[in-house]
ModelCIF file with pLDDT and N, C-alpha, C, O atoms, coordinates in Angstrom:
data_MODEL
#
_entry.id   MODEL 
#
_entity.id                         1 
_entity.type                       polymer 
_entity.pdbx_number_of_molecules   1 
#
_entity_poly.entity_id                      1 
_entity_poly.type                           'polypeptide(L)' 
_entity_poly.nstd_linkage                   no 
_entity_poly.nstd_monomer                   no 
_entity_poly.pdbx_seq_one_letter_code       MMDAGDGSRRVGYLSASQFSREYGRFFGTAPTRDILRLREDGVREARAAE 
_entity_poly.pdbx_seq_one_letter_code_can   MMDAGDGSRRVGYLSASQFSREYGRFFGTAPTRDILRLREDGVREARAAE 
_entity_poly.pdbx_strand_id                 A 
#
loop_
_entity_poly_seq.entity_id 
_entity_poly_seq.num 
_entity_poly_seq.mon_id 
_entity_poly_seq.hetero 
1 1  MET n 
1 2  MET n 
1 3  ASP n 
1 4  ALA n 
1 5  GLY n 
1 6  ASP n 
1 7  GLY n 
1 8  SER n 
1 9  ARG n 
1 10 ARG n 
1 11 VAL n 
1 12 GLY n 
1 13 TYR n 
1 14 LEU n 
1 15 SER n 
1 16 ALA n 
1 17 SER n 
1 18 GLN n 
1 19 PHE n 
1 20 SER n 
1 21 ARG n 
1 22 GLU n 
1 23 TYR n 
1 24 GLY n 
1 25 ARG n 
1 26 PHE n 
1 27 PHE n 
1 28 GLY n 
1 29 THR n 
1 30 ALA n 
1 31 PRO n 
1 32 THR n 
1 33 ARG n 
1 34 ASP n 
1 35 ILE n 
1 36 LEU n 
1 37 ARG n 
1 38 LEU n 
1 39 ARG n 
1 40 GLU n 
1 41 ASP n 
1 42 GLY n 
1 43 VAL n 
1 44 ARG n 
1 45 GLU n 
1 46 ALA n 
1 47 ARG n 
1 48 ALA n 
1 49 ALA n 
1 50 GLU n 
#
_struct_asym.id          A 
_struct_asym.entity_id   1 
#
loop_
_ma_qa_metric.id 
_ma_qa_metric.mode 
_ma_qa_metric.name 
_ma_qa_metric.software_group_id 
_ma_qa_metric.type 
1 global pLDDT . pLDDT 
2 local  pLDDT . pLDDT 
#
_ma_qa_metric_global.metric_id      1 
_ma_qa_metric_global.metric_value   85.82 
_ma_qa_metric_global.model_id       1 
_ma_qa_metric_global.ordinal_id     1 
#
loop_
_ma_qa_metric_local.label_asym_id 
_ma_qa_metric_local.label_comp_id 
_ma_qa_metric_local.label_seq_id 
_ma_qa_metric_local.metric_id 
_ma_qa_metric_local.metric_value 
_ma_qa_metric_local.model_id 
_ma_qa_metric_local.ordinal_id 
A MET 1  2 68.00 1 1  
A MET 2  2 73.00 1 2  
A ASP 3  2 76.00 1 3  
A ALA 4  2 74.00 1 4  
A GLY 5  2 82.00 1 5  
A ASP 6  2 86.00 1 6  
A GLY 7  2 82.00 1 7  
A SER 8  2 88.00 1 8  
A ARG 9  2 91.00 1 9  
A ARG 10 2 91.00 1 10 
A VAL 11 2 91.00 1 11 
A GLY 12 2 94.00 1 12 
A TYR 13 2 94.00 1 13 
A LEU 14 2 91.00 1 14 
A SER 15 2 91.00 1 15 
A ALA 16 2 89.00 1 16 
A SER 17 2 91.00 1 17 
A GLN 18 2 93.00 1 18 
A PHE 19 2 92.00 1 19 
A SER 20 2 90.00 1 20 
A ARG 21 2 94.00 1 21 
A GLU 22 2 94.00 1 22 
A TYR 23 2 92.00 1 23 
A GLY 24 2 93.00 1 24 
A ARG 25 2 96.00 1 25 
A PHE 26 2 95.00 1 26 
A PHE 27 2 93.00 1 27 
A GLY 28 2 94.00 1 28 
A THR 29 2 91.00 1 29 
A ALA 30 2 89.00 1 30 
A PRO 31 2 86.00 1 31 
A THR 32 2 86.00 1 32 
A ARG 33 2 89.00 1 33 
A ASP 34 2 85.00 1 34 
A ILE 35 2 83.00 1 35 
A LEU 36 2 86.00 1 36 
A ARG 37 2 87.00 1 37 
A LEU 38 2 84.00 1 38 
A ARG 39 2 84.00 1 39 
A GLU 40 2 87.00 1 40 
A ASP 41 2 86.00 1 41 
A GLY 42 2 82.00 1 42 
A VAL 43 2 72.00 1 43 
A ARG 44 2 77.00 1 44 
A GLU 45 2 76.00 1 45 
A ALA 46 2 70.00 1 46 
A ARG 47 2 77.00 1 47 
A ALA 48 2 82.00 1 48 
A ALA 49 2 79.00 1 49 
A GLU 50 2 75.00 1 50 
#
loop_
_atom_site.group_PDB 
_atom_site.id 
_atom_site.type_symbol 
_atom_site.label_atom_id 
_atom_site.label_alt_id 
_atom_site.label_comp_id 
_atom_site.label_asym_id 
_atom_site.label_entity_id 
_atom_site.label_seq_id 
_atom_site.pdbx_PDB_ins_code 
_atom_site.Cartn_x 
_atom_site.Cartn_y 
_atom_site.Cartn_z 
_atom_site.occupancy 
_atom_site.B_iso_or_equiv 
_atom_site.pdbx_formal_charge 
_atom_site.auth_seq_id 
_atom_site.auth_comp_id 
_atom_site.auth_asym_id 
_atom_site.auth_atom_id 
_atom_site.pdbx_PDB_model_num 
ATOM 1   N N  . MET A 1 1  ? 0.852   -1.155  -0.010  1.00 68.00 ? 1  MET A N  1 
ATOM 2   C CA . MET A 1 1  ? 0.002   0.040   -0.010  1.00 68.00 ? 1  MET A CA 1 
ATOM 3   C C  . MET A 1 1  ? 0.900   1.240   -0.006  1.00 68.00 ? 1  MET A C  1 
ATOM 4   O O  . MET A 1 1  ? 1.977   1.233   0.589   1.00 68.00 ? 1  MET A O  1 
ATOM 5   N N  . MET A 1 2  ? 0.453   2.255   -0.665  1.00 73.00 ? 2  MET A N  1 
ATOM 6   C CA . MET A 1 2  ? 1.225   3.486   -0.755  1.00 73.00 ? 2  MET A CA 1 
ATOM 7   C C  . MET A 1 2  ? 0.551   4.634   -0.020  1.00 73.00 ? 2  MET A C  1 
ATOM 8   O O  . MET A 1 2  ? -0.675  4.727   0.027   1.00 73.00 ? 2  MET A O  1 
ATOM 9   N N  . ASP A 1 3  ? 1.372   5.506   0.553   1.00 76.00 ? 3  ASP A N  1 
ATOM 10  C CA . ASP A 1 3  ? 0.747   6.677   1.233   1.00 76.00 ? 3  ASP A CA 1 
ATOM 11  C C  . ASP A 1 3  ? 0.757   7.897   0.303   1.00 76.00 ? 3  ASP A C  1 
ATOM 12  O O  . ASP A 1 3  ? 1.269   7.814   -0.814  1.00 76.00 ? 3  ASP A O  1 
ATOM 13  N N  . ALA A 1 4  ? 0.217   8.989   0.735   1.00 74.00 ? 4  ALA A N  1 
ATOM 14  C CA . ALA A 1 4  ? 0.068   10.172  -0.094  1.00 74.00 ? 4  ALA A CA 1 
ATOM 15  C C  . ALA A 1 4  ? 1.465   10.695  -0.575  1.00 74.00 ? 4  ALA A C  1 
ATOM 16  O O  . ALA A 1 4  ? 1.625   11.121  -1.719  1.00 74.00 ? 4  ALA A O  1 
ATOM 17  N N  . GLY A 1 5  ? 2.416   10.644  0.309   1.00 82.00 ? 5  GLY A N  1 
ATOM 18  C CA . GLY A 1 5  ? 3.765   11.132  -0.051  1.00 82.00 ? 5  GLY A CA 1 
ATOM 19  C C  . GLY A 1 5  ? 4.284   10.307  -1.171  1.00 82.00 ? 5  GLY A C  1 
ATOM 20  O O  . GLY A 1 5  ? 4.727   10.874  -2.170  1.00 82.00 ? 5  GLY A O  1 
ATOM 21  N N  . ASP A 1 6  ? 4.263   8.935   -1.078  1.00 86.00 ? 6  ASP A N  1 
ATOM 22  C CA . ASP A 1 6  ? 4.737   8.051   -2.151  1.00 86.00 ? 6  ASP A CA 1 
ATOM 23  C C  . ASP A 1 6  ? 3.988   8.322   -3.478  1.00 86.00 ? 6  ASP A C  1 
ATOM 24  O O  . ASP A 1 6  ? 4.599   8.435   -4.540  1.00 86.00 ? 6  ASP A O  1 
ATOM 25  N N  . GLY A 1 7  ? 2.682   8.419   -3.381  1.00 82.00 ? 7  GLY A N  1 
ATOM 26  C CA . GLY A 1 7  ? 1.853   8.620   -4.526  1.00 82.00 ? 7  GLY A CA 1 
ATOM 27  C C  . GLY A 1 7  ? 2.190   9.937   -5.215  1.00 82.00 ? 7  GLY A C  1 
ATOM 28  O O  . GLY A 1 7  ? 2.323   9.987   -6.438  1.00 82.00 ? 7  GLY A O  1 
ATOM 29  N N  . SER A 1 8  ? 2.326   10.983  -4.442  1.00 88.00 ? 8  SER A N  1 
ATOM 30  C CA . SER A 1 8  ? 2.618   12.293  -5.020  1.00 88.00 ? 8  SER A CA 1 
ATOM 31  C C  . SER A 1 8  ? 3.965   12.309  -5.744  1.00 88.00 ? 8  SER A C  1 
ATOM 32  O O  . SER A 1 8  ? 4.109   12.908  -6.809  1.00 88.00 ? 8  SER A O  1 
ATOM 33  N N  . ARG A 1 9  ? 4.939   11.641  -5.144  1.00 91.00 ? 9  ARG A N  1 
ATOM 34  C CA . ARG A 1 9  ? 6.265   11.578  -5.776  1.00 91.00 ? 9  ARG A CA 1 
ATOM 35  C C  . ARG A 1 9  ? 6.228   10.765  -7.091  1.00 91.00 ? 9  ARG A C  1 
ATOM 36  O O  . ARG A 1 9  ? 6.917   11.079  -8.062  1.00 91.00 ? 9  ARG A O  1 
ATOM 37  N N  . ARG A 1 10 ? 5.402   9.718   -7.074  1.00 91.00 ? 10 ARG A N  1 
ATOM 38  C CA . ARG A 1 10 ? 5.348   8.835   -8.260  1.00 91.00 ? 10 ARG A CA 1 
ATOM 39  C C  . ARG A 1 10 ? 4.701   9.602   -9.452  1.00 91.00 ? 10 ARG A C  1 
ATOM 40  O O  . ARG A 1 10 ? 4.920   9.242   -10.608 1.00 91.00 ? 10 ARG A O  1 
ATOM 41  N N  . VAL A 1 11 ? 3.954   10.591  -9.177  1.00 91.00 ? 11 VAL A N  1 
ATOM 42  C CA . VAL A 1 11 ? 3.359   11.339  -10.336 1.00 91.00 ? 11 VAL A CA 1 
ATOM 43  C C  . VAL A 1 11 ? 4.079   12.693  -10.544 1.00 91.00 ? 11 VAL A C  1 
ATOM 44  O O  . VAL A 1 11 ? 3.594   13.563  -11.268 1.00 91.00 ? 11 VAL A O  1 
ATOM 45  N N  . GLY A 1 12 ? 5.264   12.845  -9.880  1.00 94.00 ? 12 GLY A N  1 
ATOM 46  C CA . GLY A 1 12 ? 6.080   13.981  -10.202 1.00 94.00 ? 12 GLY A CA 1 
ATOM 47  C C  . GLY A 1 12 ? 6.076   15.152  -9.225  1.00 94.00 ? 12 GLY A C  1 
ATOM 48  O O  . GLY A 1 12 ? 6.756   16.145  -9.482  1.00 94.00 ? 12 GLY A O  1 
ATOM 49  N N  . TYR A 1 13 ? 5.338   15.079  -8.111  1.00 94.00 ? 13 TYR A N  1 
ATOM 50  C CA . TYR A 1 13 ? 5.350   16.127  -7.122  1.00 94.00 ? 13 TYR A CA 1 
ATOM 51  C C  . TYR A 1 13 ? 6.405   15.928  -6.108  1.00 94.00 ? 13 TYR A C  1 
ATOM 52  O O  . TYR A 1 13 ? 6.670   14.794  -5.708  1.00 94.00 ? 13 TYR A O  1 
ATOM 53  N N  . LEU A 1 14 ? 7.045   17.020  -5.654  1.00 91.00 ? 14 LEU A N  1 
ATOM 54  C CA . LEU A 1 14 ? 8.010   16.940  -4.577  1.00 91.00 ? 14 LEU A CA 1 
ATOM 55  C C  . LEU A 1 14 ? 7.348   17.108  -3.209  1.00 91.00 ? 14 LEU A C  1 
ATOM 56  O O  . LEU A 1 14 ? 7.906   16.726  -2.181  1.00 91.00 ? 14 LEU A O  1 
ATOM 57  N N  . SER A 1 15 ? 6.112   17.705  -3.221  1.00 91.00 ? 15 SER A N  1 
ATOM 58  C CA . SER A 1 15 ? 5.410   18.022  -1.956  1.00 91.00 ? 15 SER A CA 1 
ATOM 59  C C  . SER A 1 15 ? 4.076   17.356  -1.957  1.00 91.00 ? 15 SER A C  1 
ATOM 60  O O  . SER A 1 15 ? 3.269   17.573  -2.861  1.00 91.00 ? 15 SER A O  1 
ATOM 61  N N  . ALA A 1 16 ? 3.824   16.548  -0.963  1.00 89.00 ? 16 ALA A N  1 
ATOM 62  C CA . ALA A 1 16 ? 2.485   15.894  -0.829  1.00 89.00 ? 16 ALA A CA 1 
ATOM 63  C C  . ALA A 1 16 ? 1.404   16.941  -0.656  1.00 89.00 ? 16 ALA A C  1 
ATOM 64  O O  . ALA A 1 16 ? 0.310   16.816  -1.207  1.00 89.00 ? 16 ALA A O  1 
ATOM 65  N N  . SER A 1 17 ? 1.711   17.965  0.106   1.00 91.00 ? 17 SER A N  1 
ATOM 66  C CA . SER A 1 17 ? 0.677   19.014  0.368   1.00 91.00 ? 17 SER A CA 1 
ATOM 67  C C  . SER A 1 17 ? 0.311   19.757  -0.948  1.00 91.00 ? 17 SER A C  1 
ATOM 68  O O  . SER A 1 17 ? -0.859  20.077  -1.158  1.00 91.00 ? 17 SER A O  1 
ATOM 69  N N  . GLN A 1 18 ? 1.262   20.022  -1.798  1.00 93.00 ? 18 GLN A N  1 
ATOM 70  C CA . GLN A 1 18 ? 0.960   20.655  -3.049  1.00 93.00 ? 18 GLN A CA 1 
ATOM 71  C C  . GLN A 1 18 ? 0.111   19.780  -3.950  1.00 93.00 ? 18 GLN A C  1 
ATOM 72  O O  . GLN A 1 18 ? -0.799  20.240  -4.641  1.00 93.00 ? 18 GLN A O  1 
ATOM 73  N N  . PHE A 1 19 ? 0.453   18.479  -3.913  1.00 92.00 ? 19 PHE A N  1 
ATOM 74  C CA . PHE A 1 19 ? -0.296  17.499  -4.652  1.00 92.00 ? 19 PHE A CA 1 
ATOM 75  C C  . PHE A 1 19 ? -1.791  17.466  -4.175  1.00 92.00 ? 19 PHE A C  1 
ATOM 76  O O  . PHE A 1 19 ? -2.713  17.470  -4.991  1.00 92.00 ? 19 PHE A O  1 
ATOM 77  N N  . SER A 1 20 ? -1.982  17.436  -2.878  1.00 90.00 ? 20 SER A N  1 
ATOM 78  C CA . SER A 1 20 ? -3.333  17.447  -2.260  1.00 90.00 ? 20 SER A CA 1 
ATOM 79  C C  . SER A 1 20 ? -4.122  18.661  -2.606  1.00 90.00 ? 20 SER A C  1 
ATOM 80  O O  . SER A 1 20 ? -5.317  18.580  -2.889  1.00 90.00 ? 20 SER A O  1 
ATOM 81  N N  . ARG A 1 21 ? -3.457  19.801  -2.587  1.00 94.00 ? 21 ARG A N  1 
ATOM 82  C CA . ARG A 1 21 ? -4.181  21.035  -2.958  1.00 94.00 ? 21 ARG A CA 1 
ATOM 83  C C  . ARG A 1 21 ? -4.601  21.046  -4.415  1.00 94.00 ? 21 ARG A C  1 
ATOM 84  O O  . ARG A 1 21 ? -5.717  21.449  -4.745  1.00 94.00 ? 21 ARG A O  1 
ATOM 85  N N  . GLU A 1 22 ? -3.688  20.596  -5.302  1.00 94.00 ? 22 GLU A N  1 
ATOM 86  C CA . GLU A 1 22 ? -4.049  20.584  -6.726  1.00 94.00 ? 22 GLU A CA 1 
ATOM 87  C C  . GLU A 1 22 ? -5.065  19.456  -7.034  1.00 94.00 ? 22 GLU A C  1 
ATOM 88  O O  . GLU A 1 22 ? -5.935  19.639  -7.886  1.00 94.00 ? 22 GLU A O  1 
ATOM 89  N N  . TYR A 1 23 ? -4.971  18.367  -6.395  1.00 92.00 ? 23 TYR A N  1 
ATOM 90  C CA . TYR A 1 23 ? -5.920  17.272  -6.549  1.00 92.00 ? 23 TYR A CA 1 
ATOM 91  C C  . TYR A 1 23 ? -7.326  17.751  -6.176  1.00 92.00 ? 23 TYR A C  1 
ATOM 92  O O  . TYR A 1 23 ? -8.291  17.498  -6.898  1.00 92.00 ? 23 TYR A O  1 
ATOM 93  N N  . GLY A 1 24 ? -7.425  18.447  -5.039  1.00 93.00 ? 24 GLY A N  1 
ATOM 94  C CA . GLY A 1 24 ? -8.637  18.981  -4.617  1.00 93.00 ? 24 GLY A CA 1 
ATOM 95  C C  . GLY A 1 24 ? -9.234  20.016  -5.565  1.00 93.00 ? 24 GLY A C  1 
ATOM 96  O O  . GLY A 1 24 ? -10.440 20.019  -5.809  1.00 93.00 ? 24 GLY A O  1 
ATOM 97  N N  . ARG A 1 25 ? -8.435  20.844  -6.066  1.00 96.00 ? 25 ARG A N  1 
ATOM 98  C CA . ARG A 1 25 ? -8.959  21.824  -7.052  1.00 96.00 ? 25 ARG A CA 1 
ATOM 99  C C  . ARG A 1 25 ? -9.447  21.140  -8.334  1.00 96.00 ? 25 ARG A C  1 
ATOM 100 O O  . ARG A 1 25 ? -10.469 21.535  -8.894  1.00 96.00 ? 25 ARG A O  1 
ATOM 101 N N  . PHE A 1 26 ? -8.724  20.121  -8.799  1.00 95.00 ? 26 PHE A N  1 
ATOM 102 C CA . PHE A 1 26 ? -9.075  19.469  -10.004 1.00 95.00 ? 26 PHE A CA 1 
ATOM 103 C C  . PHE A 1 26 ? -10.289 18.562  -9.833  1.00 95.00 ? 26 PHE A C  1 
ATOM 104 O O  . PHE A 1 26 ? -11.191 18.610  -10.670 1.00 95.00 ? 26 PHE A O  1 
ATOM 105 N N  . PHE A 1 27 ? -10.354 17.737  -8.786  1.00 93.00 ? 27 PHE A N  1 
ATOM 106 C CA . PHE A 1 27 ? -11.401 16.729  -8.595  1.00 93.00 ? 27 PHE A CA 1 
ATOM 107 C C  . PHE A 1 27 ? -12.465 17.169  -7.644  1.00 93.00 ? 27 PHE A C  1 
ATOM 108 O O  . PHE A 1 27 ? -13.494 16.500  -7.549  1.00 93.00 ? 27 PHE A O  1 
ATOM 109 N N  . GLY A 1 28 ? -12.284 18.271  -6.922  1.00 94.00 ? 28 GLY A N  1 
ATOM 110 C CA . GLY A 1 28 ? -13.265 18.811  -6.029  1.00 94.00 ? 28 GLY A CA 1 
ATOM 111 C C  . GLY A 1 28 ? -13.420 18.028  -4.667  1.00 94.00 ? 28 GLY A C  1 
ATOM 112 O O  . GLY A 1 28 ? -14.400 18.205  -3.942  1.00 94.00 ? 28 GLY A O  1 
ATOM 113 N N  . THR A 1 29 ? -12.434 17.181  -4.369  1.00 91.00 ? 29 THR A N  1 
ATOM 114 C CA . THR A 1 29 ? -12.452 16.462  -3.094  1.00 91.00 ? 29 THR A CA 1 
ATOM 115 C C  . THR A 1 29 ? -10.984 16.175  -2.749  1.00 91.00 ? 29 THR A C  1 
ATOM 116 O O  . THR A 1 29 ? -10.102 16.155  -3.608  1.00 91.00 ? 29 THR A O  1 
ATOM 117 N N  . ALA A 1 30 ? -10.776 15.956  -1.459  1.00 89.00 ? 30 ALA A N  1 
ATOM 118 C CA . ALA A 1 30 ? -9.433  15.596  -1.050  1.00 89.00 ? 30 ALA A CA 1 
ATOM 119 C C  . ALA A 1 30 ? -9.076  14.195  -1.508  1.00 89.00 ? 30 ALA A C  1 
ATOM 120 O O  . ALA A 1 30 ? -9.955  13.340  -1.620  1.00 89.00 ? 30 ALA A O  1 
ATOM 121 N N  . PRO A 1 31 ? -7.772  13.938  -1.782  1.00 86.00 ? 31 PRO A N  1 
ATOM 122 C CA . PRO A 1 31 ? -7.415  12.566  -2.221  1.00 86.00 ? 31 PRO A CA 1 
ATOM 123 C C  . PRO A 1 31 ? -7.699  11.499  -1.154  1.00 86.00 ? 31 PRO A C  1 
ATOM 124 O O  . PRO A 1 31 ? -7.987  10.346  -1.474  1.00 86.00 ? 31 PRO A O  1 
ATOM 125 N N  . THR A 1 32 ? -7.610  11.911  0.129   1.00 86.00 ? 32 THR A N  1 
ATOM 126 C CA . THR A 1 32 ? -7.874  10.913  1.186   1.00 86.00 ? 32 THR A CA 1 
ATOM 127 C C  . THR A 1 32 ? -9.330  10.466  1.127   1.00 86.00 ? 32 THR A C  1 
ATOM 128 O O  . THR A 1 32 ? -9.614  9.313   1.452   1.00 86.00 ? 32 THR A O  1 
ATOM 129 N N  . ARG A 1 33 ? -10.236 11.301  0.740   1.00 89.00 ? 33 ARG A N  1 
ATOM 130 C CA . ARG A 1 33 ? -11.660 10.892  0.610   1.00 89.00 ? 33 ARG A CA 1 
ATOM 131 C C  . ARG A 1 33 ? -11.827 9.878   -0.482  1.00 89.00 ? 33 ARG A C  1 
ATOM 132 O O  . ARG A 1 33 ? -12.538 8.889   -0.302  1.00 89.00 ? 33 ARG A O  1 
ATOM 133 N N  . ASP A 1 34 ? -11.179 10.097  -1.634  1.00 85.00 ? 34 ASP A N  1 
ATOM 134 C CA . ASP A 1 34 ? -11.265 9.191   -2.709  1.00 85.00 ? 34 ASP A CA 1 
ATOM 135 C C  . ASP A 1 34 ? -10.626 7.876   -2.393  1.00 85.00 ? 34 ASP A C  1 
ATOM 136 O O  . ASP A 1 34 ? -11.141 6.830   -2.789  1.00 85.00 ? 34 ASP A O  1 
ATOM 137 N N  . ILE A 1 35 ? -9.489  7.893   -1.672  1.00 83.00 ? 35 ILE A N  1 
ATOM 138 C CA . ILE A 1 35 ? -8.864  6.672   -1.254  1.00 83.00 ? 35 ILE A CA 1 
ATOM 139 C C  . ILE A 1 35 ? -9.780  5.827   -0.400  1.00 83.00 ? 35 ILE A C  1 
ATOM 140 O O  . ILE A 1 35 ? -9.919  4.627   -0.637  1.00 83.00 ? 35 ILE A O  1 
ATOM 141 N N  . LEU A 1 36 ? -10.419 6.448   0.611   1.00 86.00 ? 36 LEU A N  1 
ATOM 142 C CA . LEU A 1 36 ? -11.395 5.754   1.488   1.00 86.00 ? 36 LEU A CA 1 
ATOM 143 C C  . LEU A 1 36 ? -12.559 5.170   0.662   1.00 86.00 ? 36 LEU A C  1 
ATOM 144 O O  . LEU A 1 36 ? -12.996 4.037   0.860   1.00 86.00 ? 36 LEU A O  1 
ATOM 145 N N  . ARG A 1 37 ? -13.030 6.002   -0.266  1.00 87.00 ? 37 ARG A N  1 
ATOM 146 C CA . ARG A 1 37 ? -14.202 5.513   -1.154  1.00 87.00 ? 37 ARG A CA 1 
ATOM 147 C C  . ARG A 1 37 ? -13.744 4.309   -1.981  1.00 87.00 ? 37 ARG A C  1 
ATOM 148 O O  . ARG A 1 37 ? -14.481 3.328   -2.070  1.00 87.00 ? 37 ARG A O  1 
ATOM 149 N N  . LEU A 1 38 ? -12.598 4.348   -2.566  1.00 84.00 ? 38 LEU A N  1 
ATOM 150 C CA . LEU A 1 38 ? -12.135 3.292   -3.429  1.00 84.00 ? 38 LEU A CA 1 
ATOM 151 C C  . LEU A 1 38 ? -11.866 2.014   -2.604  1.00 84.00 ? 38 LEU A C  1 
ATOM 152 O O  . LEU A 1 38 ? -12.142 0.907   -3.067  1.00 84.00 ? 38 LEU A O  1 
ATOM 153 N N  . ARG A 1 39 ? -11.336 2.172   -1.400  1.00 84.00 ? 39 ARG A N  1 
ATOM 154 C CA . ARG A 1 39 ? -11.114 1.008   -0.538  1.00 84.00 ? 39 ARG A CA 1 
ATOM 155 C C  . ARG A 1 39 ? -12.431 0.362   -0.154  1.00 84.00 ? 39 ARG A C  1 
ATOM 156 O O  . ARG A 1 39 ? -12.560 -0.862  -0.172  1.00 84.00 ? 39 ARG A O  1 
ATOM 157 N N  . GLU A 1 40 ? -13.435 1.208   0.204   1.00 87.00 ? 40 GLU A N  1 
ATOM 158 C CA . GLU A 1 40 ? -14.718 0.682   0.522   1.00 87.00 ? 40 GLU A CA 1 
ATOM 159 C C  . GLU A 1 40 ? -15.393 -0.028  -0.705  1.00 87.00 ? 40 GLU A C  1 
ATOM 160 O O  . GLU A 1 40 ? -16.007 -1.085  -0.565  1.00 87.00 ? 40 GLU A O  1 
ATOM 161 N N  . ASP A 1 41 ? -15.263 0.544   -1.800  1.00 86.00 ? 41 ASP A N  1 
ATOM 162 C CA . ASP A 1 41 ? -15.770 -0.135  -3.043  1.00 86.00 ? 41 ASP A CA 1 
ATOM 163 C C  . ASP A 1 41 ? -15.115 -1.435  -3.296  1.00 86.00 ? 41 ASP A C  1 
ATOM 164 O O  . ASP A 1 41 ? -15.782 -2.372  -3.734  1.00 86.00 ? 41 ASP A O  1 
ATOM 165 N N  . GLY A 1 42 ? -13.792 -1.558  -3.039  1.00 82.00 ? 42 GLY A N  1 
ATOM 166 C CA . GLY A 1 42 ? -13.104 -2.808  -3.197  1.00 82.00 ? 42 GLY A CA 1 
ATOM 167 C C  . GLY A 1 42 ? -13.530 -3.829  -2.240  1.00 82.00 ? 42 GLY A C  1 
ATOM 168 O O  . GLY A 1 42 ? -13.618 -5.003  -2.599  1.00 82.00 ? 42 GLY A O  1 
ATOM 169 N N  . VAL A 1 43 ? -13.810 -3.448  -1.005  1.00 72.00 ? 43 VAL A N  1 
ATOM 170 C CA . VAL A 1 43 ? -14.353 -4.408  0.020   1.00 72.00 ? 43 VAL A CA 1 
ATOM 171 C C  . VAL A 1 43 ? -15.684 -4.904  -0.406  1.00 72.00 ? 43 VAL A C  1 
ATOM 172 O O  . VAL A 1 43 ? -15.966 -6.098  -0.299  1.00 72.00 ? 43 VAL A O  1 
ATOM 173 N N  . ARG A 1 44 ? -16.530 -4.010  -0.896  1.00 77.00 ? 44 ARG A N  1 
ATOM 174 C CA . ARG A 1 44 ? -17.892 -4.427  -1.316  1.00 77.00 ? 44 ARG A CA 1 
ATOM 175 C C  . ARG A 1 44 ? -17.814 -5.383  -2.485  1.00 77.00 ? 44 ARG A C  1 
ATOM 176 O O  . ARG A 1 44 ? -18.560 -6.360  -2.546  1.00 77.00 ? 44 ARG A O  1 
ATOM 177 N N  . GLU A 1 45 ? -16.906 -5.104  -3.423  1.00 76.00 ? 45 GLU A N  1 
ATOM 178 C CA . GLU A 1 45 ? -16.779 -5.996  -4.577  1.00 76.00 ? 45 GLU A CA 1 
ATOM 179 C C  . GLU A 1 45 ? -16.271 -7.336  -4.184  1.00 76.00 ? 45 GLU A C  1 
ATOM 180 O O  . GLU A 1 45 ? -16.730 -8.360  -4.691  1.00 76.00 ? 45 GLU A O  1 
ATOM 181 N N  . ALA A 1 46 ? -15.302 -7.348  -3.262  1.00 70.00 ? 46 ALA A N  1 
ATOM 182 C CA . ALA A 1 46 ? -14.774 -8.654  -2.775  1.00 70.00 ? 46 ALA A CA 1 
ATOM 183 C C  . ALA A 1 46 ? -15.827 -9.442  -2.099  1.00 70.00 ? 46 ALA A C  1 
ATOM 184 O O  . ALA A 1 46 ? -15.914 -10.654 -2.296  1.00 70.00 ? 46 ALA A O  1 
ATOM 185 N N  . ARG A 1 47 ? -16.655 -8.786  -1.284  1.00 77.00 ? 47 ARG A N  1 
ATOM 186 C CA . ARG A 1 47 ? -17.729 -9.517  -0.591  1.00 77.00 ? 47 ARG A CA 1 
ATOM 187 C C  . ARG A 1 47 ? -18.790 -10.031 -1.600  1.00 77.00 ? 47 ARG A C  1 
ATOM 188 O O  . ARG A 1 47 ? -19.347 -11.116 -1.431  1.00 77.00 ? 47 ARG A O  1 
ATOM 189 N N  . ALA A 1 48 ? -19.043 -9.256  -2.609  1.00 82.00 ? 48 ALA A N  1 
ATOM 190 C CA . ALA A 1 48 ? -20.038 -9.687  -3.590  1.00 82.00 ? 48 ALA A CA 1 
ATOM 191 C C  . ALA A 1 48 ? -19.571 -10.888 -4.441  1.00 82.00 ? 48 ALA A C  1 
ATOM 192 O O  . ALA A 1 48 ? -20.393 -11.640 -4.966  1.00 82.00 ? 48 ALA A O  1 
ATOM 193 N N  . ALA A 1 49 ? -18.259 -11.054 -4.567  1.00 79.00 ? 49 ALA A N  1 
ATOM 194 C CA . ALA A 1 49 ? -17.683 -12.118 -5.283  1.00 79.00 ? 49 ALA A CA 1 
ATOM 195 C C  . ALA A 1 49 ? -17.640 -13.407 -4.537  1.00 79.00 ? 49 ALA A C  1 
ATOM 196 O O  . ALA A 1 49 ? -17.473 -14.473 -5.131  1.00 79.00 ? 49 ALA A O  1 
ATOM 197 N N  . GLU A 1 50 ? -17.791 -13.327 -3.225  1.00 75.00 ? 50 GLU A N  1 
ATOM 198 C CA . GLU A 1 50 ? -17.749 -14.557 -2.402  1.00 75.00 ? 50 GLU A CA 1 
ATOM 199 C C  . GLU A 1 50 ? -18.927 -15.485 -2.624  1.00 75.00 ? 50 GLU A C  1 
ATOM 200 O O  . GLU A 1 50 ? -19.007 -16.542 -1.999  1.00 75.00 ? 50 GLU A O  1 
#
């Protein structure tokens, strides 16, 4: 699993806070909210596949 700092560097940012600000401006939500939503969706999909 990757944290915000690792993710921001992988896409070319030196600062996780700058990445978070620009992400929020572009997508209208904080990256942490999208991460939580995607994790919850993954859990739901895994349970549905059982």
